[in-house]
N, C-alpha and C positions, 0 to 999 in steps of 0.2 A: 241772701245774707247768711242764713243758717248754714247753707252748703259751704260758703266761704269760711265761716267761723270754724266749722268742723274740720275742713282741710288744714287751715292754719294751726288749729289745735293739735291735730295729729302730728304735724311736722315739729311743733314746739315740744310735744311730748317726747318725740324721738331724740331731740337735742337734750332734753332734761335727763333722759336715761344715760346719755353719754357723760354729762356732767356728774351725774350721781356715781358713775363708775370711778371717776377720779376722786371725788370728795369722800367716798366711803372706802378708799383703799386702806387696808390695815397696815399700821406702822407700829414699831416697838419703841417705847420711850422708857426712860429711867426716872421714876418719881419716888422720893423718899427712900432711895437706895434699892428699890425693887423695879424689876422690868415689868411693864404693862403693855398690853396690846390695845391700841385705840384706833379710831378712824382718823384719817389725815386732817379732816376738817377741824378736829379738836386739839391740834397741836398749839401750844401757847409759848410765847417768848420765854426763854429760860429752861424749857424742857431739854433734857439730854436725849437725842434721837439716835437710834441705832439703824444704820443702813447697810444692807448686805450687798455682796457682789452682784453685779448685773441688775441692780435695782435703781430706780429713779429717786433722786433726792426730793422730798416732799415740800421743803421750805428752805429758806436761806440759813445755812448752818456755819458756825465757826468750828473748824476741824480741831478736835481735842485729842483724838486717839485713832491710830490706824494699826491694823494687824501686821502691817509691814514693819520690818525691823528698823528701817530708815526713818520712820515717822512721816510717811508720805502716802498719798493715794493717787491713782490715775483716774481721770474722769473723761467721759466723752461729752463734748459740748455741742453736739450737732443740733440739739433743740434750741440753742442760744445763738450761735453764730454760723451754723451750717457746716462746720468743719468736723470731719469724722476722726481726724487724728487726735490722739489723747493729749490732755494737758495734765500738769502735775500740781497738786495742792498739798501744802505742808502743814504739819502740826506746828504751832508757834514755838519758836526757839526757846530753849531752857524751860520747857514746860513738861512735867512728868505727870500725866493723868493717872497712870496706874498706881502711883504711890499715894494718891489722895483717897480719902474715905468717901464712898458714894453716898452715905447717909447724912453727910454734913454738907454745908454750903461750900462749894469749891472756890468761890470768889464771885466777882461781878464783871460783866462786860459792858464797857462804855463805848458807844459807837455813834456815828453820825446818823441823821435822819436818812431813811432809805431814799435812794435816787435811782433814776432809770439807767445810769451809767453802769454797764456791765464790766467795765475794766478798771474801776477804782473803788476802794473801800478803805476807810480809816477808822480805827478804834484801838482800844487797849483792854487788856485783861488785868484787873486789879484784884489784890488779895487783902485779907483782913490785916489790920494793923499788927495783930499778935504774930503773924507769920513773918513779919519783917522782910518780905520779899518785894522786890521792885516790880512795878507794873511792866507787863510785856506788851510791846506794840503789835498791833494786828494790821494786816494789809490784805489786798485782794488775793495774795498767794495762800492765805489761810481760810478763804471763804468758799464753801460749797454752795453754789447757786441752785435754786429750785429749777428742776428740769434737766440737770446734768445726770449722767448715769455712771455709777461706780463701776470700775473695771479692774480686775486683777487682785483685789484684796478680799479676805474672808469677810470682814465687816469693818466699818468705821463708826465712830461716835462723835457727834457734833452737838453744839449748843444752838438751839433755835434763837435767832435774833429778829428776823423778819418773816412774818407768816401771813397767809391769806392774801389780801389785796395789797399788802405792803411789800411783798417780795419784788425783787428787781425785774423778774420775768413779767409779773402782772403790771408793773409800772410801765413796761414797754408795750402793753396792750391798751387799747382804748375802746370804750363802748361807742359803737357807731349807730345804735338805734336800729329800727326796722328798715329793711331795704325795700324799695319799690321800683318796679320796672319803668323804663322810659315810655313804654306803651301807655301807661296811665295818663301821661300828659296829653297824647292825642285823643285817647278815649274821652277824657274829661272835656277837652275842647269841642269834640263832636257832640257830646251830650249837652254841653252848654249852648251850642249853636241850635240844637233841636229844641231845647227848653225855650230859648229866646224866640225861635220860630213858632213854637206852640203858643207862647204868650201873645205874640203879635197876631196870630190867627184868631185866638180867643178874643182878644181885644177888638179886633175889626168886626168879628161876628157879633159880639155883644153890642157894639155901637150901632150896627145895622139893625139888630133886634130891638134896640130902644127906639130907633126911628120907626120901625114897623109898628111897635106898640103905640106910638103916638099917632101915626097917620092911617094905619090899616085896621088895627084891631077894633077901634070904635065903630067902624063901618060894617063889621061882621057881627050881626046881631046874635047869631046862634052860639057865639062864644059865652053868652051870658054876662053877668056882672064882672067887670074887669078889676084886677087888683090895683093897688096904688104902686105903680112902677117906680115912683120916686122915693119910696120908703127905703131906709138903709138896709133892713133885712131882705127886702125884695131884690135890691141891687146885688147884695152879697150872694143870695141864692141863685140868681140868674148867671152871675159871673162864675160861680163855683160849678154850676151845671155844665158850662162849656169846658171848664178845666177838667172835670171828671170824664167828660166825653172824649176829650182829645189827649188824655194822659197816655194813650197807646203810642203817641208820637215819640215819647221818651222811652228808649229801650232798657228799662230797669231790669227786666228778666234776662237781658244779655249777660249780666254778671254770672248767673248760674251756668250758662253755656260756656263762658270763659273759664270758669273753674273746672268744668268738665273737660274742656280741651287741655287745660294744664295738667290735670291728673293723668290723662291718656298720654300726653307728651312725656311726662315723667316715666310712665310705664314703658314707653317705646325706648327711652334711653337706658333704663335699667335692664331691659331684655335684649338690647343690642349685643349680639355675640362679638362684634368687632370692638366693643368697649369692655369686653370681659377678659380678664387675665387668668388663664387656667393655672398658671404656676402658683399664684397666691390666692386663687379662688375668689377674686375680687371683681364684682360687676361694677358698673357705673352707679354711683350713689347720688341721689337727688334729695337735698335737704330743704330746698326753697324753690318749689315748682312755679311760684309766681314770677320768677325771673327767667323762665324758659325762653321767651321771645327775645330777651336781651342778649342771648348767646349769638344772635345774628346781628348785633349792633356794635360789637366791640371795635374800638379804634386804637386803643392803647393797651398793650399787654405787659404787665410787670411780672417778671419771672425771677425766682431764686435760681442760683447756679448749682450749688452742691446738692446732690441727691435729686435734683429736678432735671437739669440739663446733663449732668454727669452721673455715673454710677458709683462714685467714690472709690474707684479702683484704679490705682496707678500701676502701670506695667512697664518694667525695664525691657525695652525691645532691642535697642541697638547701641553700639559704642564704636568709637574710633580711637585707636591707639597703635603705636609702633608703625604708623604709616598705612594702616589697613582698616577697612570698615568691617565690623563683625555684627552678626545677628545672633541673639540669644535664642537657642533652640533647646529648651528643657535643660539638660545637664551639659551641653556642649556649646561651643562657639562656632558658628558657620561663617566662613569667609566666601562671599560671592565671587571674588576674583579667581581664587584657586579651587573653589567648590569643595573645600575641605571642611570637615567637622572635627574640631580639636578639643581636647580636654585641657582645662586650665593648668593643671600641674605639669603638663608636657610642653607648655609654651615658653617663649623666650622671657628673660627677666624683665624686659620693659613692660610686657603685658601683665605679668604678675605684680609689678610695682603699681601699675595703674589700678588694678582691682584691690590691691592692698590699701591704697589711698582711699578708695571708695568704702572699704570695710572699716576704716578708722575715722574718717572725717564726717562725724555725725554726732547727734546727741540722743541716740535711741536708747531706751531702757528695755529690759527683758522682764516680763512677768514671771511669777512662780508657776510651775507646771500644775495643771489641774488634775493630773492623773498620777498615781503612785509609781507606776513602772511601765515599761514597754515590753514588747515581745522580744525575747532574747534571740530568736531566730532571725529577726529583722536587723539588717545592718544599720549602723548609725546614720549613714548617708540617706538610706531609704526612709528611715524614720523622719529625717529632716524634710525630705521631699513631701512626706505626708503631713507636713505642717506641725511637727513636734516643736521645733524651735521657731519656725517662721510665724506661726500663729500667735506667739507670745511677744513678738516685736511690738513695742509701743513707741510711736514717734510723734513729735510735735509737727513734723513736716511729712506729708504723704510721699514726697519725693525720696526722702531718706529711707523710709520703710521699703519702698519699691526697689531701691538700689540694693539694700541689704538682702532682700528676698532673692533678687537676681544673682547676687554673689553666692548666697547659700546654695542655690540650685547648681551653680557651677562647681561647688565644692569648697569655697572659701567662706567659712562660717564665723560670724560674730557669735561666739559661744556664750559669753557671760561678761559681766562687769562687776568688780568687787573693789570698793573704795578707790574708784577712779583707775583701776587696773583693768584693761580690756584684754580678753582672752580670745584669740583667733585660732581656728583649726582649719588646716588645709587637707582635704581628703583626696585620696586617689580613687578614681572610678573603678568599681568592681573589686576593690580591695579594702581591707579593714585597717590599712596603715593610715595613721593620722600624724600630721606634723603640726605641732603646737607653737604658738607665738604669744608673747605677752608684751603689752605696751602700757606705759603709765601716762595717763592724760594729765598734763600739767595746766593747760589753759584752754578755754573755749572763747574764741573771738566771735561774738554773736552776729547773726545775720540781721540786717536792717534793709529797708526798702531803698535807703540812700546808698548803702555800700553794695548791695546786690550780690553779696558773697558771705560765706562764713569760713572760719579757719579753726584748726586745733593745733596745739603744740604737744607733741608726744615724745617720750623717751623710750627707745627700744631696748632689747635685751643686751645689746652691746654698749649701752650707755650713750648712744648717739641721739642728739636732739633733732627732731624733724618738725617742720611746719607744713601742714597739709591744708590746701584751700580748694574750695569749689564754689561755683556761682555762675552768673551770667557771663557770656564771653566778652561782653563790653567792659566788664569789670576785671576779669582774670587776664585776658590776653595782653592788655597794655602793661601788666606787671610782670610779664615773663621776659626771660632773656631772649634777645633777638636770635631767631633761628628760622630755617625754612619750614619747620613744622608748624609754626604759627599760621602761615598762609593755608597750609593743608587743613588744619583743624577748623579754621574760620570758614573755608569753602564747604567742608563737610557739615558743619553746623547749619550753614545756609540751606543745604539740601535737606537736612532733617526738618528744619523749620517749614520748608515748602510742603512737607508731608503732614504738617500739623502736629509735630512732636515737640515735646518740651525738652529743652537742651540745657546742659550744664558743662562748663569747662572745668578740668581738674588739673591741679598743679601742686608742686611741693618744692621745698628747699631745705638744705641742711643748715642748722643753726650752731653757732659756737656758744660756749658757756657765757662768755662775756656779753654777746648780743642778747642772750636770754635774760641775763641779770639786769642789763640796762633797761630792757623792755619791762621787766617786772617792777623795777623801781619807778619808772615813769607811770606805769599803770596804777600802782598803789597811790602815787601822788595825785593822779587824776581822780581816783575814787573818793578821796577825802575832800575834794573841792565842793563848795556849796553852790557855786554858779557855773554854768556852762559845762557841767560834768559830762554830759553826753558828747559834746563836741570834743572835749579834751581826750576822752577815752577813744573816740574814733581816730583822733590824730595819732594816738599811740599805736593803734592797729596799722595805720598807714605806714609807719616807720619800719615795720617788720615784714609786712606783706609786699616785699619787693624782690627782684632778681629771682623769680620763681622758675623752676624747670617745668615746662608744659608736658603733661602726661597724656592728655587726650580729652575726649568729650563723651558724654552720655546722651542718649535719646530715650525719653519716656513718653508713653501714651497715657493720657488721662482719659480713660474709657468713657465715651459719651453714651448717653441713653440711646437705645435703638432708634434709628431714623430721625434723630433730633435735628440734623442739618436739613433734611428734606422738609420736616415740619416747619422749621423756622422760615425757610425760603418760601414755602407755600403760603404761610400766614402773611409774610411781607408782600407777596404778590396779591394777596387778598386785601391789601390796604391797611393791614394792622401794623402799627409801629411797636417795636419790642424794646423794652427797657429791662436790662438785667440788674437786679439789686441784690448784692451779696455782701456777706461779712468777710469774704476771703481777701487775700492780699491782691494788690493791684496787678503784679506780674502774673500770678496764677490765673486770675480772672480774665486778664487780657488774652493770655494764650488760649484759654478755653473759648473765649469769644471769637477768636480767629478760627479755631478748629471747627466749631459748630456753625460757622458762617453767619453768626449774629453780626459780626463786623465784616463787611465785604472785603475781600483780599486787596482790592484797589482803592479802598477808602482812605480819605485824608483824615488822620486821627489827631485829635486835639486833647492834650492831657492837662487837667487842672488838679494838681497834686500839692497838698500842704499849703494852700493859700488861705490866709485869714484876713489880710488887710483889705478893706473895702475898695480903696483906690486901685490896688493891684488887681483885684477881682474885676472891677469895672473895666479896666484897661484890657484884660484878657478877653472878657466877653465881647468888647468892642472889636478886638482883633479877629475873633472867630466870626463875628457878624459880618465884618468887611470881607472875610474870605468867602462866606456864603453868598454875599451880594456881588462878588466880582464877576465881571463879564466873562462869558465863555465857561462858566463853572459847570463842569459835567461830572466830576468825581463825586461819589457819595461822601458824606461827612459823618464821622463817628466822634462821640464825646466820651472821654474816660475821666471820671471824677472820684476822689476818695472821700471818706467820711468827714474829715476835718474841713475840707472845702465845702461839702454839702451843708454842714452846720452853719458856716459863714454865709453861704448864699441864701439859705432859708431865713436867716436873721436879717440880712441887710438888703438883699435885692431878689426876693422870690419871684416876682413877676418877670423880671428881665431874664432870670435863669430859665423859667418855664417856657417863655416865648422862644428863646434861643434853642433849648433842648428839643422842643417840638418840631423844629425845622431840620433836625439831624436825622440821618438814616438810622443810626443805632446809638443808644445811650447805655453806658456801663458805669454803674456806681458801686464802688468797692469800700470795704471796711465800714459798713453801715451797721448801726445797732438796729434792733427790731423797731424801735420807735421812729428812727429816721426813715426806715422803709415806709412806714405808714404815713409819715409827714409828707414824703414825696408823692405818694399816691393821692393824699388829700389835696396837695397843691394843684395837681392836674385835674382832679375831680372837681374842685371848686370853680374851675374855669367855665364849667357848664357846657362846654363845646364837645366833650368827648365822653364816650362810655368806656370805662376802664374795667379791666379784669386783672386779677393777681393770682399767680399759681406758685405753690411751694409745697414742701414736704415735711417741714419741721415746726416745732413750737415757736421758733424765732420768726416764722413767716405768718403766724396767726394774725398779728396786728394788721399787716398789709392786706391779708386775705379778707379780713372783716371790714377794712376801710374801703376797698374797691367796690364798684358797683356790683361786680360778680366775683366771688371768691371760689377758686378751684384748688382742691387739696389732693395731694398724692400721699397715700399711706407710705411713710418712710421706713427705713431700716431701724430707726430708733424710736418709732412710735407712730400713733395715728392722730396726734393732736391737730395737725393741719386738716386732715380729712374730716375730723369731727366738727371743726369750726367753720368749714367751708360750706358754700351753697351747693357745690357739686364736687364729687370725688371720682377720680380716675386712677387706674393702677399705673399707667405709664404716660410719659410726656407726649409721645407720638399720637396717643389717642385724642389729644387736644385738637388735632387737625379735623378729625371726624366730628368731634363734639361741636365745633364751631361751624365748619363749612357745610356739614350735612344737617345735623339736628338744629343748629342755630338758624340756618337758612329756612328749613321747613317750618320751624316754630314761628319765625317772623312772618313768613308768607301766610301761614294758616290763620294767625290771629288777625292780620290785616284784613283778610277776606271775611272772617267771622264778623268783625266789627262793621265793615262797610256793608255787608249783605244785611245785617240786622237793621242798620239805619235805612237801607233801601226798602226793605219789606214793610217797615213801619210807616214810611212815607206813603206807600201805595194804599195801605188799609185805612190810614187816617185821612189821606187826601180825598178818598171817595166819600167819607163822612162829611168832610168840610164842604165838598161840592153839593152834597145832598141838602145842606142847610139853606141853599139858595131856593130850593123848591119846597121847603116845609116851613116857610115863614120864620126861619132861624129860631126854631123852637128847641134846639139842643136835643133833637131826637136822633137815636142811632139808626142807621140804615140797615144794620145787621141784627140778626137774632142773637140773643145772649149766648147761645150755644157756640156760634161761630167765634165770638170774641174769646170765649173760654178756651177753646181747643186750637185756635189758630197758632199760638206760640208753642203749644204742647205737642200736638200731633200733626196738624195739617202740613207744616213746612219745616218745623224745627228739626226733626230727625234727619231729614235729607241733607240740609246744608250744614248742620252741626257735625255730622259724620264726615262730610267732605272737608270741613275745616280741621278735622283731626287726622285726615289721611291723605290729603291732596299732595301731589309732588309735581311741581312745575318742571323740575329737571330730575333725572335719575341720580342716584347716589354716586355712581362712577363719574358722571358728567360734572357734578359739583366738586369732586375731588380732583378731577383732571384739569378743570378750569377754575382755579381759586378766584380769578377776577370776577366771577359771578357774585361773589360776596359783596363787592363794592356796590352792586346795583340795589341792595336792600339796606345798606347802612344809612344812618341818619334818618331812619324811618321814611325812606323815599317812597314806599308803597302806600303811605297814608298821609300824603300832603293834602292841603286844602283843595288843590286842583282835582285830585283823585276823588275826594269826598264830594265835591260839587258835581262831578260827572255822574257819580252813582245817584246822587239826589235828583239831578235833572232826568236821568234815565227812569227813575221811579216815578217822577212827576209826569213824564210823557206817557208812560204806561198807565198811570192812574187816569189821565185824561181820556186815553183811548178806551179803557175798560168802562168808565162811567158813561161817556157820551155815546158809545156804541149801544149800550143797554138802553140809554135814554131815547135814542132814535128808533130802536126796535119797538118800543112801547108808546112812542109819542103820537103817531097818527092812528094806530089801531092796536089796542092791547088785547085783542082776542087772539091768543096765541096757542091755546090748548085745543086738543083735537075734538072735544065735545062742545066747543063754542064758549067755554068759560073764559073770563077775562083775567089777566094777570093782576095781582094785588100787590100791596106794599111788601109782603114777605117774599113774593116772587122776585121783585126787583133786587132785594138784598141777596137772595140766593144766586141770582144771575151774576152779581158782582163777585161774591165770594168764590163761586165755582171757577171763574176765570182767574181770580187772584191765586188760588191754589195751583191751578195748572201752570200759569205763567211763572210763578215762583219756583216750582219744582223743576220745570223744563229749563229755566234759566240756570239752575244749579248744574244741570247736565251740560249746558253750553259753556259755562265759565270754568268747568273742571279741566284739569290737565292730566289727571290720572283717574280714570273711571274704572272702578273695579265692579265685579258682579254684585258685591254686597252694597256698594253705593247705588248702583242701578236699582237694586231691589228696594232700597229705602225710598227712592223716588217713586217707584210704582206703588209700594205699600202705603206711602203717605197719601197719594191720590185715592187709592182704594179705601183707606181709613176715613177720608173725608166723605166719600160717597156712602159708605156703609153706615157711619155714625149719623149722617143726615137722614138717610133712609129710615133707620130704626127710630130716630127721634120723631120723624114726621108721621109715624104710625100712632103716636099717642094723641088722644083726642083733647087733651088739656093744654095744648100749646098753640101758638100762632102759626106753626109750620104744619099743622094737621093736613095731610094729603097734598101739601104743596109740592113736595119733591117727587111724589109719584107722577103727578101731572107734568112736572117739569121734565122728567126723563122721557116721557112719551110724546113730547112736543118737538116736531121737526124744526120750527123757527128757533127754538132754544138751542138745539144742537148746532144749527147753522151759526147762530150768534157766538157760541162757544168756540167753534173752529175758526171762524173769521177773525174774531177779536184776539184769540191766542196767537194766531199767525201774525196779525198786524203788530202786536206788542213785541214779538220776538224777531221780526225781520231785521231791524237794525242790529240787534245783538248777533244774529247769525252772519250778517254781512261783515261786521267787524271781526268776528272770529275767523271767517274765511280769508279775509285780507291778511290778517295776522299770520295764519298758518301757511298761506301760500307765498307771501312776500317778505314780511318782516322777520319772522323766525329764521327762515333759511339765510337771509342776509346776515343776521346776527351770528348764526352758527358759522358761516363762512369766515366772518371777521375774527371770531375766536380761534378758529383753526389756523388762520394765517398768522395771528399773533403768537400762537403756541409754536408754530414752525420756525419763527424768527428767534425764539429763545435758545440759549445754549442747551446742548443735549442733557447736561446734568440737571437743568431746571425743568426741562420739558418732560422728563421721564415720569 
C-alpha cells in the first residue's frame, strides 16, 4: 500500500506542478490607475487586464482598448474550438477608453451569469448618471474568452468579468474524479473468489477441528487438561488461528508487484524511441501509469480533428480555368497537358480574371508588420515569398488564407485594405515592375452552411460593379449561365475530390447601378426586421447571385498529419471504432473525414443537420436503423451530425442515439462545444460495455480527455493544455498506433499473467498447508518453517515471474503492427475470464496434490531417508514440499514464457540458488527447528529422487500443452492471419 501511495503521490505531484505553472503566470493589471504585476490566480472581476501580443488571455475579458487603430484585435481560438484561423473581437461601439481617466471608475458592466455557451454573451456597459451617456450593449463580439491567444496587436486592455472556475472555458470542463483501470474489476473478482474459498476452507477445517476436539482429544491423555472448546473466546481464537494460517491464499502482496509492473511499463513507453519526436524533443509522457493495461482494451476512440488529424496547414495545389488544369509550382503555373510552366502576368485574360476573383472574394485582414524594414537588395516579390506579406494574412477561413498565399506566390498580391478599399499588386517575375489595382468593397454576402457559398460586391477603378462568388460546386454551378464550361468544371471537380482535395467553384457577374440599388434597399429592409431576419437576408442574397459567369475551380489540400490514414485504418482493423468530435464546420470536417479514410469511400453517409424537433429526430433515427437492418446490407454506414442536433439528441433520446451510432462504421460530430464533446464521451462511457479513449491537442479537448477512460494528449501548436491534462501524451497522432497495438497489447498480457500466476502460486503453497491439517488433528499448524513463508513471496519465486510479467512478449512488435487484428484477441479482458482463472486454479490444485502426496508416500512406509540412518522429521517434510514448490514455480515461469531473455533465465536460476543458499545458511544456526536438516536433506539420494520425479510429474501436463500449442495451434493461427492479410487491398495490407 505504501508503494502504491508513493507512486500515485509522485504522479499527482507532477500534475500539480503543471497546474502551478498556469496559476502562477504573471499578468499585468491596472488598479487605482497604476499598472501592477500579479499572478493569474489573483485576478478579480472588475480588474483591467493588459494582454500583450502572442499571449494567452487569463480570464474572460470585455475588450475596452486595442492598439489597433480600428478598435479591434485578432485572436486565435484553437484552444476553444480547434480552429487555427483568426477571429476578430471588437471594442464596444461608441466607447473611447483612452479619453477616460484611469484613476476613476470607468463605469460598470452588467452581464448575465456565466454559461458554457462559447458563442453567446449578453451584457451592457453603464456609466455614471453624471456622464449622461447611454448604456452600450455588449455581445460575444466584445468578449475575449480565457484560453484564446492575442495575435497581431501590441497589447489590448480588457475588464475581467468571469474569472477562475466561472470562465466559459472552465464551465466546459468537468471534474471526472480519479480514473481506475478495467483490470481492477477482474482483480477484485479473483480476490473475492479466493477470499470466499479461504473462508470456506477455514470454516470446514474449523468444524472438523471441533469434531476432533469432542471425539478424539479426550481419549488422548497426554494432551493434559483440555480447554473449554465451547467458550466464546476459544471459538474466536480457534477460528482466527485458521484465518491467520491461510491468509496466504489471498494475494495481498500482489499489489506491490502490480505497481512495480506499472512503473516499468511507464518507463518502457517513455524510453521508446518510436514514440519520441526529435523535432520537438518530445518523448511519450505517462501521467497515469495505473491505466497502462487499459491501452489494450480500447473499443471506442474519440478524436479531435484540427491539430490532431490535420496539421492546420491548407495548401493551394491545383486549379481549373480557361478549359485547362493547372498545378501551382512555387511562382509558376504548370499545365500537365502542354507541360508548360507559365507566369501569371503572361497568361490570357480569362486566367487573370480567375485569379483576380480569388484575390478579391474573401474577408481576409492583414496584420501590421513586426519588423521596421526589409533588405533593400531584396526584390519585393522575393520578400513576399519569404513570408513578408503572407505571414500577416489573417483569415476566418483557412481556405481563404491558402488561396491568397497561392495567388501571392504567383505574383498577384493582396497588398492591403484601407477603409474597405482593397489594394492588389501584380508583379512580373524577375522584374521590379508592379501593376497596382484598387477595388472598393461595398458588400459581403456572408457564408453559411445552408448557402455553401460567399460573395462580395466590388467597385473597380473604372467604376464598374462586380459580384464575385465562390463556394461548393453544388451551390455555384446551378447559378451560372448555361455553357459547356459547366460540364468541364464539374468533371474536373469530381477528379479533384477523388484525390481527397477540397474544392471551390468560382464565378462572377457584372452588376448595374439599378440592380445594386435595389439589392441594398431590400437588404436594409431585411436587416431591420425583428422576425425571420436571417431568412429574409438570405432571400436578398438569392436575388442577386444569379446569371453568374463561371470562371473555374480551385483544389486545396488540408494537410493531414503524417500516416494518419494508415493509423486510422489499422485501428479500425483492430476493432476500434473511431468517432471524430470537432468544433469545425460540417463541410470542412466531412472533407477531412473522407481524406483521412475515417469515413470509407464507399460508405453510405447519413446527415443529421439542424434537427431539433423530437418527432423529426425519431423519424430520422428510425430511417437510418431500417437502412442498417435491410437485407443484403454490405456497405459501411457513416453518421454525420452537427452540434445543434447533438444537443437535441442528448436531451430527448440519448439511448437511441448511442445504440444507433455504435452500429455505424464511422461517426463524425461537428460544431461541438467542449462540453458537448465530454457529454458524448460520458454517454458511451455510461453504457458500461466499452472502454473509451479520447485524443486531442487543445484546451477545448481537455474535458473529453478527462471524461474518457483513457485521455491522450498531443502538445499542440497553441499550447500543452491537452498534454498536461491527459493520462498519456504523444507528439504525433500516428504514434497512437504503436501506443495501443504494441504497448497496450504487452501491458494487457503482462498484467493478466501476473495476476493469474500470483493466484496460482498462492493456491499451491496454501493447498499443501490445508492438506497437512488432515494429518495434524486440524491443529492450525503450518507445515512450513517461518523462513519459507517470509521469503517465498520476496525471493524464492517473486523475482522470476515478476520480471517475466514486465518483459514478456507473446508477439514481436513488428507482428503486432503488421496484424492489428491481434488486438481483438485481448480486448474485453478476454485473457482473464473466469474460465482462464479456473484453469490456472485447477492446475495449481493438481500440482499441489502431486507435491504433497508424493512426499507423503515417500515417508509413509519408511521415513529413514538419510544416509546415516536418521529418520525424517516434521521440518524435513516441510522442506521437501517447499523445495519442489520453488522448482516447479520457477520452471513453470520458463514454460509459460513467450520471450525468454538471458536476464529472465538468470532470474529463474538465481531464485532457485537463493532458496538453496538461504535455507543452507539458516540451517547452520543451532537455535531453530531447521538445524542441520537441510545438510542431511541435500546428502540424501531418496530426497533427490523425490525432487526430480515430483517436479517432472507436476510439469508434464504444462510441457505437453506448450508442445501442442507450438506445433499445431500457433502455426495454424499464423497461417490464418497471413491469408487474411493477403486478401486485404494492397493499401491496407502495407
